[in-house]
Backbone as XML, in Angstrom:
<?xml version="1.0"?>
<chain id="A" units="angstrom">
  <residue number="1" name="MET">
    <atom name="N" x="124.102" y="117.331" z="114.608"/>
    <atom name="CA" x="123.426" y="116.951" z="113.303"/>
    <atom name="C" x="122.077" y="117.683" z="113.095"/>
  </residue>
  <residue number="2" name="GLY">
    <atom name="N" x="121.594" y="118.237" z="114.115"/>
    <atom name="CA" x="120.317" y="118.873" z="113.938"/>
    <atom name="C" x="119.140" y="118.161" z="114.586"/>
  </residue>
  <residue number="3" name="ASP">
    <atom name="N" x="118.056" y="118.811" z="114.921"/>
    <atom name="CA" x="117.017" y="118.130" z="115.626"/>
    <atom name="C" x="115.969" y="117.548" z="114.724"/>
  </residue>
  <residue number="4" name="LEU">
    <atom name="N" x="115.709" y="118.065" z="113.489"/>
    <atom name="CA" x="114.700" y="117.463" z="112.545"/>
    <atom name="C" x="115.278" y="116.726" z="111.611"/>
  </residue>
  <residue number="5" name="ILE">
    <atom name="N" x="114.709" y="115.597" z="111.173"/>
    <atom name="CA" x="115.079" y="114.738" z="109.971"/>
    <atom name="C" x="113.775" y="114.524" z="109.261"/>
  </residue>
  <residue number="6" name="TYR">
    <atom name="N" x="113.833" y="114.095" z="107.990"/>
    <atom name="CA" x="112.746" y="114.088" z="107.045"/>
    <atom name="C" x="112.638" y="112.699" z="106.360"/>
  </residue>
  <residue number="7" name="LYS">
    <atom name="N" x="111.389" y="112.290" z="106.106"/>
    <atom name="CA" x="110.991" y="111.105" z="105.310"/>
    <atom name="C" x="110.078" y="111.450" z="104.201"/>
  </residue>
  <residue number="8" name="ILE">
    <atom name="N" x="110.313" y="111.012" z="103.067"/>
    <atom name="CA" x="109.312" y="111.299" z="101.989"/>
    <atom name="C" x="108.593" y="109.959" z="101.796"/>
  </residue>
  <residue number="9" name="VAL">
    <atom name="N" x="107.292" y="109.873" z="101.848"/>
    <atom name="CA" x="106.495" y="108.734" z="101.650"/>
    <atom name="C" x="105.316" y="108.983" z="100.660"/>
  </residue>
  <residue number="10" name="THR">
    <atom name="N" x="104.800" y="107.980" z="100.229"/>
    <atom name="CA" x="103.573" y="108.020" z="99.385"/>
    <atom name="C" x="102.370" y="108.176" z="100.230"/>
  </residue>
  <residue number="11" name="ARG">
    <atom name="N" x="101.267" y="108.650" z="99.721"/>
    <atom name="CA" x="100.075" y="108.704" z="100.609"/>
    <atom name="C" x="99.643" y="107.380" z="100.961"/>
  </residue>
  <residue number="12" name="GLY">
    <atom name="N" x="99.924" y="106.377" z="100.007"/>
    <atom name="CA" x="99.494" y="104.990" z="100.307"/>
    <atom name="C" x="100.268" y="104.466" z="101.456"/>
  </residue>
  <residue number="13" name="GLN">
    <atom name="N" x="101.562" y="104.683" z="101.526"/>
    <atom name="CA" x="102.385" y="104.217" z="102.473"/>
    <atom name="C" x="101.988" y="104.824" z="103.902"/>
  </residue>
  <residue number="14" name="TRP">
    <atom name="N" x="101.640" y="106.151" z="103.839"/>
    <atom name="CA" x="101.259" y="106.823" z="105.051"/>
    <atom name="C" x="99.820" y="106.236" z="105.540"/>
  </residue>
  <residue number="15" name="HIS">
    <atom name="N" x="98.985" y="105.981" z="104.684"/>
    <atom name="CA" x="97.705" y="105.462" z="104.978"/>
    <atom name="C" x="97.886" y="104.083" z="105.807"/>
  </residue>
  <residue number="16" name="ASP">
    <atom name="N" x="98.798" y="103.247" z="105.205"/>
    <atom name="CA" x="99.070" y="101.912" z="105.815"/>
    <atom name="C" x="99.647" y="102.123" z="107.203"/>
  </residue>
  <residue number="17" name="ALA">
    <atom name="N" x="100.534" y="103.157" z="107.325"/>
    <atom name="CA" x="101.214" y="103.343" z="108.700"/>
    <atom name="C" x="100.139" y="103.797" z="109.663"/>
  </residue>
  <residue number="18" name="GLN">
    <atom name="N" x="99.229" y="104.648" z="109.222"/>
    <atom name="CA" x="98.252" y="105.174" z="110.171"/>
    <atom name="C" x="97.349" y="103.982" z="110.584"/>
  </residue>
  <residue number="19" name="ALA">
    <atom name="N" x="96.983" y="103.071" z="109.722"/>
    <atom name="CA" x="96.226" y="101.883" z="109.979"/>
    <atom name="C" x="96.953" y="100.968" z="110.983"/>
  </residue>
  <residue number="20" name="ALA">
    <atom name="N" x="98.315" y="100.896" z="110.819"/>
    <atom name="CA" x="99.126" y="99.966" z="111.681"/>
    <atom name="C" x="99.470" y="100.634" z="112.974"/>
  </residue>
  <residue number="21" name="GLY">
    <atom name="N" x="99.432" y="102.019" z="113.081"/>
    <atom name="CA" x="99.839" y="102.662" z="114.288"/>
    <atom name="C" x="101.215" y="103.031" z="114.441"/>
  </residue>
  <residue number="22" name="LEU">
    <atom name="N" x="102.075" y="102.722" z="113.303"/>
    <atom name="CA" x="103.514" y="103.076" z="113.252"/>
    <atom name="C" x="103.901" y="102.979" z="111.742"/>
  </residue>
  <residue number="23" name="PHE">
    <atom name="N" x="105.002" y="103.588" z="111.482"/>
    <atom name="CA" x="105.547" y="103.487" z="110.145"/>
    <atom name="C" x="106.777" y="102.507" z="110.143"/>
  </residue>
  <residue number="24" name="SER">
    <atom name="N" x="106.658" y="101.401" z="109.461"/>
    <atom name="CA" x="107.711" y="100.339" z="109.355"/>
    <atom name="C" x="108.622" y="100.510" z="108.192"/>
  </residue>
  <residue number="25" name="GLY">
    <atom name="N" x="108.320" y="101.476" z="107.336"/>
    <atom name="CA" x="109.181" y="101.751" z="106.224"/>
    <atom name="C" x="108.561" y="101.506" z="104.831"/>
  </residue>
  <residue number="26" name="ALA">
    <atom name="N" x="109.239" y="102.087" z="103.853"/>
    <atom name="CA" x="108.845" y="101.833" z="102.448"/>
    <atom name="C" x="109.585" y="100.571" z="101.952"/>
  </residue>
  <residue number="27" name="PRO">
    <atom name="N" x="109.254" y="100.062" z="100.758"/>
    <atom name="CA" x="109.886" y="98.902" z="100.292"/>
    <atom name="C" x="111.423" y="98.947" z="100.354"/>
  </residue>
  <residue number="28" name="ILE">
    <atom name="N" x="112.090" y="100.105" z="99.953"/>
    <atom name="CA" x="113.526" y="100.185" z="99.966"/>
    <atom name="C" x="114.017" y="100.012" z="101.428"/>
  </residue>
  <residue number="29" name="ASP">
    <atom name="N" x="113.280" y="100.623" z="102.398"/>
    <atom name="CA" x="113.643" y="100.469" z="103.804"/>
    <atom name="C" x="113.621" y="99.022" z="104.265"/>
  </residue>
  <residue number="30" name="HIS">
    <atom name="N" x="112.618" y="98.307" z="103.774"/>
    <atom name="CA" x="112.526" y="96.830" z="104.143"/>
    <atom name="C" x="113.693" y="96.155" z="103.621"/>
  </residue>
  <residue number="31" name="ALA">
    <atom name="N" x="114.068" y="96.448" z="102.315"/>
    <atom name="CA" x="115.129" y="95.731" z="101.702"/>
    <atom name="C" x="116.480" y="96.038" z="102.316"/>
  </residue>
  <residue number="32" name="ASP">
    <atom name="N" x="116.670" y="97.255" z="102.807"/>
    <atom name="CA" x="117.979" y="97.685" z="103.404"/>
    <atom name="C" x="118.081" y="97.379" z="104.873"/>
  </residue>
  <residue number="33" name="GLY">
    <atom name="N" x="116.943" y="97.099" z="105.569"/>
    <atom name="CA" x="116.954" y="96.769" z="106.938"/>
    <atom name="C" x="116.917" y="97.986" z="107.959"/>
  </residue>
  <residue number="34" name="TYR">
    <atom name="N" x="116.622" y="99.223" z="107.450"/>
    <atom name="CA" x="116.409" y="100.374" z="108.161"/>
    <atom name="C" x="115.592" y="101.408" z="107.443"/>
  </residue>
  <residue number="35" name="ILE">
    <atom name="N" x="115.058" y="102.376" z="108.128"/>
    <atom name="CA" x="114.235" y="103.480" z="107.438"/>
    <atom name="C" x="115.192" y="104.576" z="107.095"/>
  </residue>
  <residue number="36" name="HIS">
    <atom name="N" x="115.202" y="104.923" z="105.870"/>
    <atom name="CA" x="116.075" y="106.016" z="105.331"/>
    <atom name="C" x="115.423" y="107.313" z="105.609"/>
  </residue>
  <residue number="37" name="PHE">
    <atom name="N" x="116.270" y="108.289" z="106.111"/>
    <atom name="CA" x="115.833" y="109.632" z="106.402"/>
    <atom name="C" x="116.862" y="110.558" z="105.746"/>
  </residue>
  <residue number="38" name="SER">
    <atom name="N" x="116.444" y="111.824" z="105.591"/>
    <atom name="CA" x="117.398" y="112.870" z="105.186"/>
    <atom name="C" x="117.459" y="114.014" z="106.200"/>
  </residue>
  <residue number="39" name="SER">
    <atom name="N" x="118.534" y="114.670" z="106.206"/>
    <atom name="CA" x="118.626" y="115.856" z="107.051"/>
    <atom name="C" x="118.132" y="117.015" z="106.121"/>
  </residue>
  <residue number="40" name="ALA">
    <atom name="N" x="117.965" y="118.233" z="106.644"/>
    <atom name="CA" x="117.421" y="119.295" z="105.834"/>
    <atom name="C" x="118.324" y="119.542" z="104.564"/>
  </residue>
  <residue number="41" name="HIS">
    <atom name="N" x="119.647" y="119.477" z="104.778"/>
    <atom name="CA" x="120.434" y="119.896" z="103.654"/>
    <atom name="C" x="120.502" y="118.710" z="102.663"/>
  </residue>
  <residue number="42" name="GLN">
    <atom name="N" x="120.106" y="117.602" z="102.923"/>
    <atom name="CA" x="120.052" y="116.439" z="102.021"/>
    <atom name="C" x="118.744" y="116.256" z="101.317"/>
  </residue>
  <residue number="43" name="LEU">
    <atom name="N" x="117.678" y="116.907" z="101.854"/>
    <atom name="CA" x="116.272" y="116.627" z="101.427"/>
    <atom name="C" x="116.073" y="116.941" z="99.862"/>
  </residue>
  <residue number="44" name="ARG">
    <atom name="N" x="116.489" y="118.038" z="99.387"/>
    <atom name="CA" x="116.231" y="118.286" z="98.054"/>
    <atom name="C" x="116.915" y="117.317" z="97.027"/>
  </residue>
  <residue number="45" name="GLU">
    <atom name="N" x="118.078" y="116.983" z="97.341"/>
    <atom name="CA" x="118.793" y="115.982" z="96.490"/>
    <atom name="C" x="118.071" y="114.613" z="96.598"/>
  </residue>
  <residue number="46" name="THR">
    <atom name="N" x="117.663" y="114.186" z="97.759"/>
    <atom name="CA" x="116.919" y="112.936" z="97.956"/>
    <atom name="C" x="115.584" y="112.962" z="97.186"/>
  </residue>
  <residue number="47" name="ALA">
    <atom name="N" x="114.913" y="114.106" z="97.214"/>
    <atom name="CA" x="113.647" y="114.152" z="96.484"/>
    <atom name="C" x="113.871" y="114.012" z="94.979"/>
  </residue>
  <residue number="48" name="GLY">
    <atom name="N" x="114.941" y="114.787" z="94.465"/>
    <atom name="CA" x="115.129" y="114.745" z="93.011"/>
    <atom name="C" x="115.619" y="113.462" z="92.561"/>
  </residue>
  <residue number="49" name="ARG">
    <atom name="N" x="116.485" y="112.769" z="93.323"/>
    <atom name="CA" x="117.111" y="111.523" z="92.980"/>
    <atom name="C" x="116.224" y="110.310" z="93.009"/>
  </residue>
  <residue number="50" name="HIS">
    <atom name="N" x="115.358" y="110.307" z="94.010"/>
    <atom name="CA" x="114.561" y="109.086" z="94.324"/>
    <atom name="C" x="113.007" y="109.345" z="94.094"/>
  </residue>
  <residue number="51" name="PHE">
    <atom name="N" x="112.628" y="110.548" z="93.916"/>
    <atom name="CA" x="111.162" y="110.877" z="93.802"/>
    <atom name="C" x="110.915" y="111.894" z="92.693"/>
  </residue>
  <residue number="52" name="GLY">
    <atom name="N" x="111.856" y="112.084" z="91.807"/>
    <atom name="CA" x="111.747" y="113.061" z="90.791"/>
    <atom name="C" x="110.427" y="113.043" z="90.003"/>
  </residue>
  <residue number="53" name="GLY">
    <atom name="N" x="109.662" y="114.143" z="89.956"/>
    <atom name="CA" x="108.512" y="114.244" z="89.166"/>
    <atom name="C" x="107.225" y="113.477" z="89.818"/>
  </residue>
  <residue number="54" name="GLN">
    <atom name="N" x="107.491" y="112.796" z="90.904"/>
    <atom name="CA" x="106.402" y="111.984" z="91.468"/>
    <atom name="C" x="105.442" y="112.792" z="92.257"/>
  </residue>
  <residue number="55" name="GLU">
    <atom name="N" x="104.197" y="112.616" z="92.127"/>
    <atom name="CA" x="103.121" y="113.250" z="92.753"/>
    <atom name="C" x="102.575" y="112.420" z="93.930"/>
  </residue>
  <residue number="56" name="ASP">
    <atom name="N" x="101.682" y="112.949" z="94.726"/>
    <atom name="CA" x="101.043" y="112.225" z="95.718"/>
    <atom name="C" x="101.958" y="111.833" z="96.844"/>
  </residue>
  <residue number="57" name="LEU">
    <atom name="N" x="102.897" y="112.740" z="97.136"/>
    <atom name="CA" x="103.946" y="112.378" z="98.232"/>
    <atom name="C" x="103.640" y="113.285" z="99.503"/>
  </residue>
  <residue number="58" name="LEU">
    <atom name="N" x="104.114" y="112.852" z="100.618"/>
    <atom name="CA" x="104.015" y="113.519" z="101.822"/>
    <atom name="C" x="105.391" y="113.691" z="102.385"/>
  </residue>
  <residue number="59" name="LEU">
    <atom name="N" x="105.656" y="114.791" z="103.076"/>
    <atom name="CA" x="106.933" y="115.020" z="103.753"/>
    <atom name="C" x="106.649" y="114.843" z="105.262"/>
  </residue>
  <residue number="60" name="VAL">
    <atom name="N" x="107.285" y="113.887" z="105.869"/>
    <atom name="CA" x="107.125" y="113.552" z="107.283"/>
    <atom name="C" x="108.366" y="114.205" z="108.026"/>
  </residue>
  <residue number="61" name="THR">
    <atom name="N" x="108.069" y="115.082" z="108.952"/>
    <atom name="CA" x="109.128" y="115.752" z="109.663"/>
    <atom name="C" x="109.197" y="115.063" z="111.054"/>
  </residue>
  <residue number="62" name="VAL">
    <atom name="N" x="110.467" y="114.652" z="111.432"/>
    <atom name="CA" x="110.553" y="113.842" z="112.604"/>
    <atom name="C" x="111.602" y="114.495" z="113.639"/>
  </residue>
  <residue number="63" name="ASP">
    <atom name="N" x="111.302" y="114.468" z="114.899"/>
    <atom name="CA" x="112.128" y="114.948" z="115.999"/>
    <atom name="C" x="113.252" y="113.859" z="116.205"/>
  </residue>
  <residue number="64" name="ALA">
    <atom name="N" x="114.415" y="114.053" z="115.749"/>
    <atom name="CA" x="115.432" y="112.986" z="115.859"/>
    <atom name="C" x="115.731" y="112.629" z="117.174"/>
  </residue>
  <residue number="65" name="ALA">
    <atom name="N" x="115.585" y="113.508" z="118.230"/>
    <atom name="CA" x="116.001" y="113.247" z="119.598"/>
    <atom name="C" x="114.946" y="112.260" z="120.183"/>
  </residue>
  <residue number="66" name="LYS">
    <atom name="N" x="113.844" y="112.099" z="119.636"/>
    <atom name="CA" x="112.893" y="111.121" z="120.215"/>
    <atom name="C" x="113.057" y="109.725" z="119.741"/>
  </residue>
  <residue number="67" name="LEU">
    <atom name="N" x="114.086" y="109.517" z="118.847"/>
    <atom name="CA" x="114.292" y="108.181" z="118.284"/>
    <atom name="C" x="115.344" y="107.283" z="119.010"/>
  </residue>
  <residue number="68" name="GLY">
    <atom name="N" x="116.054" y="107.972" z="119.913"/>
    <atom name="CA" x="117.001" y="107.218" z="120.748"/>
    <atom name="C" x="118.082" y="106.551" z="120.058"/>
  </residue>
  <residue number="69" name="ASP">
    <atom name="N" x="118.567" y="105.457" z="120.601"/>
    <atom name="CA" x="119.768" y="104.739" z="120.064"/>
    <atom name="C" x="119.501" y="104.004" z="118.732"/>
  </residue>
  <residue number="70" name="ALA">
    <atom name="N" x="118.241" y="103.863" z="118.325"/>
    <atom name="CA" x="117.836" y="103.148" z="117.104"/>
    <atom name="C" x="118.245" y="104.029" z="115.949"/>
  </residue>
  <residue number="71" name="LEU">
    <atom name="N" x="118.500" y="105.406" z="116.033"/>
    <atom name="CA" x="118.788" y="106.233" z="115.003"/>
    <atom name="C" x="120.412" y="106.313" z="114.912"/>
  </residue>
  <residue number="72" name="LYS">
    <atom name="N" x="120.825" y="106.031" z="113.777"/>
    <atom name="CA" x="122.399" y="105.984" z="113.517"/>
    <atom name="C" x="122.595" y="106.889" z="112.286"/>
  </residue>
  <residue number="73" name="TRP">
    <atom name="N" x="123.682" y="107.728" z="112.377"/>
    <atom name="CA" x="124.122" y="108.528" z="111.274"/>
    <atom name="C" x="125.241" y="107.751" z="110.613"/>
  </residue>
  <residue number="74" name="GLU">
    <atom name="N" x="125.021" y="107.401" z="109.394"/>
    <atom name="CA" x="125.924" y="106.425" z="108.654"/>
    <atom name="C" x="126.248" y="107.125" z="107.177"/>
  </residue>
  <residue number="75" name="THR">
    <atom name="N" x="127.578" y="106.818" z="106.918"/>
    <atom name="CA" x="128.078" y="107.286" z="105.539"/>
    <atom name="C" x="127.276" y="106.665" z="104.489"/>
  </residue>
  <residue number="76" name="SER">
    <atom name="N" x="126.865" y="107.532" z="103.580"/>
    <atom name="CA" x="126.121" y="107.138" z="102.380"/>
    <atom name="C" x="126.571" y="108.041" z="101.188"/>
  </residue>
  <residue number="77" name="ARG">
    <atom name="N" x="125.583" y="108.409" z="100.425"/>
    <atom name="CA" x="125.801" y="109.153" z="99.207"/>
    <atom name="C" x="126.880" y="110.239" z="99.329"/>
  </residue>
  <residue number="78" name="GLY">
    <atom name="N" x="127.912" y="110.141" z="98.496"/>
    <atom name="CA" x="128.928" y="111.123" z="98.513"/>
    <atom name="C" x="129.715" y="111.290" z="99.841"/>
  </residue>
  <residue number="79" name="GLY">
    <atom name="N" x="129.767" y="110.223" z="100.578"/>
    <atom name="CA" x="130.436" y="110.272" z="101.944"/>
    <atom name="C" x="129.730" y="111.050" z="103.005"/>
  </residue>
  <residue number="80" name="ASP">
    <atom name="N" x="128.474" y="111.592" z="102.727"/>
    <atom name="CA" x="127.798" y="112.410" z="103.631"/>
    <atom name="C" x="127.132" y="111.310" z="104.785"/>
  </residue>
  <residue number="81" name="LEU">
    <atom name="N" x="126.905" y="111.848" z="105.908"/>
    <atom name="CA" x="126.225" y="111.064" z="106.994"/>
    <atom name="C" x="124.655" y="111.304" z="106.876"/>
  </residue>
  <residue number="82" name="PHE">
    <atom name="N" x="124.060" y="110.136" z="106.737"/>
    <atom name="CA" x="122.594" y="110.087" z="106.622"/>
    <atom name="C" x="122.009" y="109.479" z="107.847"/>
  </residue>
  <residue number="83" name="PRO">
    <atom name="N" x="120.800" y="109.876" z="108.255"/>
    <atom name="CA" x="120.107" y="109.297" z="109.355"/>
    <atom name="C" x="119.349" y="108.015" z="109.007"/>
  </residue>
  <residue number="84" name="HIS">
    <atom name="N" x="119.646" y="106.905" z="109.696"/>
    <atom name="CA" x="119.051" y="105.611" z="109.383"/>
    <atom name="C" x="118.445" y="105.156" z="110.672"/>
  </residue>
  <residue number="85" name="LEU">
    <atom name="N" x="117.165" y="104.793" z="110.620"/>
    <atom name="CA" x="116.445" y="104.297" z="111.823"/>
    <atom name="C" x="116.257" y="102.798" z="111.788"/>
  </residue>
  <residue number="86" name="TYR">
    <atom name="N" x="116.859" y="102.082" z="112.704"/>
    <atom name="CA" x="116.813" y="100.706" z="112.837"/>
    <atom name="C" x="115.710" y="100.195" z="113.868"/>
  </residue>
  <residue number="87" name="ALA">
    <atom name="N" x="114.465" y="100.751" z="113.518"/>
    <atom name="CA" x="113.317" y="100.474" z="114.336"/>
    <atom name="C" x="112.108" y="101.001" z="113.549"/>
  </residue>
  <residue number="88" name="PRO">
    <atom name="N" x="110.932" y="100.588" z="113.825"/>
    <atom name="CA" x="109.776" y="101.343" z="113.221"/>
    <atom name="C" x="109.657" y="102.808" z="113.794"/>
  </residue>
  <residue number="89" name="LEU">
    <atom name="N" x="109.118" y="103.602" z="112.973"/>
    <atom name="CA" x="108.965" y="105.056" z="113.410"/>
    <atom name="C" x="107.627" y="105.164" z="114.164"/>
  </residue>
  <residue number="90" name="SER">
    <atom name="N" x="107.775" y="105.528" z="115.346"/>
    <atom name="CA" x="106.601" y="105.843" z="116.192"/>
    <atom name="C" x="106.021" y="107.173" z="115.929"/>
  </residue>
  <residue number="91" name="PHE">
    <atom name="N" x="104.708" y="107.295" z="115.952"/>
    <atom name="CA" x="104.091" y="108.571" z="115.697"/>
    <atom name="C" x="104.359" y="109.656" z="116.643"/>
  </residue>
  <residue number="92" name="ASP">
    <atom name="N" x="104.821" y="109.377" z="117.828"/>
    <atom name="CA" x="105.035" y="110.431" z="118.815"/>
    <atom name="C" x="106.396" y="111.148" z="118.505"/>
  </residue>
  <residue number="93" name="ALA">
    <atom name="N" x="107.178" y="110.735" z="117.573"/>
    <atom name="CA" x="108.422" y="111.363" z="117.227"/>
    <atom name="C" x="108.157" y="112.320" z="115.969"/>
  </residue>
  <residue number="94" name="ILE">
    <atom name="N" x="106.944" y="112.190" z="115.395"/>
    <atom name="CA" x="106.572" y="113.071" z="114.195"/>
    <atom name="C" x="106.120" y="114.397" z="114.655"/>
  </residue>
  <residue number="95" name="THR">
    <atom name="N" x="106.624" y="115.385" z="114.045"/>
    <atom name="CA" x="106.240" y="116.774" z="114.378"/>
    <atom name="C" x="105.259" y="117.310" z="113.301"/>
  </residue>
  <residue number="96" name="GLU">
    <atom name="N" x="105.299" y="116.825" z="112.074"/>
    <atom name="CA" x="104.499" y="117.383" z="111.039"/>
    <atom name="C" x="104.444" y="116.397" z="109.862"/>
  </residue>
  <residue number="97" name="VAL">
    <atom name="N" x="103.242" y="116.405" z="109.218"/>
    <atom name="CA" x="103.171" y="115.653" z="107.899"/>
    <atom name="C" x="102.441" y="116.625" z="106.962"/>
  </residue>
  <residue number="98" name="THR">
    <atom name="N" x="103.215" y="116.977" z="105.902"/>
    <atom name="CA" x="102.619" y="117.912" z="104.883"/>
    <atom name="C" x="102.783" y="117.356" z="103.483"/>
  </residue>
  <residue number="99" name="PRO">
    <atom name="N" x="101.826" y="117.786" z="102.638"/>
    <atom name="CA" x="101.847" y="117.481" z="101.223"/>
    <atom name="C" x="103.180" y="117.985" z="100.566"/>
  </residue>
  <residue number="100" name="LEU">
    <atom name="N" x="103.746" y="117.209" z="99.714"/>
    <atom name="CA" x="104.967" y="117.603" z="99.014"/>
    <atom name="C" x="104.554" y="117.825" z="97.538"/>
  </residue>
  <residue number="101" name="ARG">
    <atom name="N" x="104.328" y="119.109" z="97.157"/>
    <atom name="CA" x="103.790" y="119.351" z="95.820"/>
    <atom name="C" x="104.905" y="119.566" z="94.834"/>
  </residue>
  <residue number="102" name="LEU">
    <atom name="N" x="104.414" y="119.602" z="93.574"/>
    <atom name="CA" x="105.374" y="119.895" z="92.508"/>
    <atom name="C" x="105.071" y="121.276" z="91.882"/>
  </residue>
  <residue number="103" name="ASP">
    <atom name="N" x="106.191" y="121.921" z="91.504"/>
    <atom name="CA" x="105.997" y="123.186" z="90.717"/>
    <atom name="C" x="105.745" y="122.953" z="89.293"/>
  </residue>
  <residue number="104" name="ALA">
    <atom name="N" x="105.597" y="124.018" z="88.526"/>
    <atom name="CA" x="105.327" y="123.885" z="87.041"/>
    <atom name="C" x="106.403" y="123.166" z="86.275"/>
  </residue>
  <residue number="105" name="SER">
    <atom name="N" x="107.626" y="123.166" z="86.812"/>
    <atom name="CA" x="108.691" y="122.376" z="86.179"/>
    <atom name="C" x="108.841" y="120.991" z="86.614"/>
  </residue>
  <residue number="106" name="GLY">
    <atom name="N" x="108.033" y="120.502" z="87.578"/>
    <atom name="CA" x="108.007" y="119.175" z="88.033"/>
    <atom name="C" x="109.034" y="118.967" z="89.211"/>
  </residue>
  <residue number="107" name="GLU">
    <atom name="N" x="109.591" y="120.028" z="89.791"/>
    <atom name="CA" x="110.378" y="120.034" z="90.909"/>
    <atom name="C" x="109.585" y="120.058" z="92.196"/>
  </residue>
  <residue number="108" name="HIS">
    <atom name="N" x="109.991" y="119.298" z="93.201"/>
    <atom name="CA" x="109.246" y="119.386" z="94.419"/>
    <atom name="C" x="109.500" y="120.716" z="95.167"/>
  </residue>
  <residue number="109" name="VAL">
    <atom name="N" x="108.453" y="121.282" z="95.839"/>
    <atom name="CA" x="108.528" y="122.528" z="96.499"/>
    <atom name="C" x="108.640" y="122.260" z="98.026"/>
  </residue>
  <residue number="110" name="PHE">
    <atom name="N" x="109.706" y="122.852" z="98.619"/>
    <atom name="CA" x="109.888" y="122.750" z="100.020"/>
    <atom name="C" x="109.645" y="124.088" z="100.755"/>
  </residue>
  <residue number="111" name="ASP">
    <atom name="N" x="109.188" y="124.004" z="101.939"/>
    <atom name="CA" x="108.883" y="125.101" z="102.823"/>
    <atom name="C" x="110.299" y="125.872" z="102.989"/>
  </residue>
  <residue number="112" name="GLU">
    <atom name="N" x="110.192" y="127.174" z="102.887"/>
    <atom name="CA" x="111.488" y="127.962" z="103.025"/>
    <atom name="C" x="112.073" y="127.803" z="104.398"/>
  </residue>
  <residue number="113" name="GLU">
    <atom name="N" x="111.493" y="127.258" z="105.396"/>
    <atom name="CA" x="112.003" y="126.984" z="106.705"/>
    <atom name="C" x="113.050" y="125.871" z="106.543"/>
  </residue>
  <residue number="114" name="ILE">
    <atom name="N" x="112.936" y="125.051" z="105.616"/>
    <atom name="CA" x="114.016" y="123.967" z="105.404"/>
    <atom name="C" x="115.227" y="124.549" z="104.736"/>
  </residue>
  <residue number="115" name="PRO">
    <atom name="N" x="116.331" y="124.564" z="105.366"/>
    <atom name="CA" x="117.495" y="125.165" z="104.766"/>
    <atom name="C" x="118.019" y="124.328" z="103.590"/>
  </residue>
  <residue number="116" name="ARG">
    <atom name="N" x="118.688" y="125.015" z="102.687"/>
    <atom name="CA" x="119.291" y="124.317" z="101.590"/>
    <atom name="C" x="120.632" y="123.699" z="102.015"/>
  </residue>
</chain>
């Protein structure tokens, strides 16, 4: 499946996570009972579908191998397997947190290291 998975969060959600010492999820995660992540090839569609045109976002990059058995790959959108974490996200699994900016057309801009 790949070693890195991604979570898009608001700066407010990230601030709360830093204060708590772990990330317990966004409102949609709490409603569904797990933290939603995307693989690299799912990330652009997730951003457009769920965060289209939204500013003040961060991209959290996570080492999936550090999540253990709490990480499950489950069928979701279009029959694709998505990473779902059935536990809070510990900061020791996070490899990077970067701003997710918008281009002039309102599309999110991703680092070229993230494959399409």
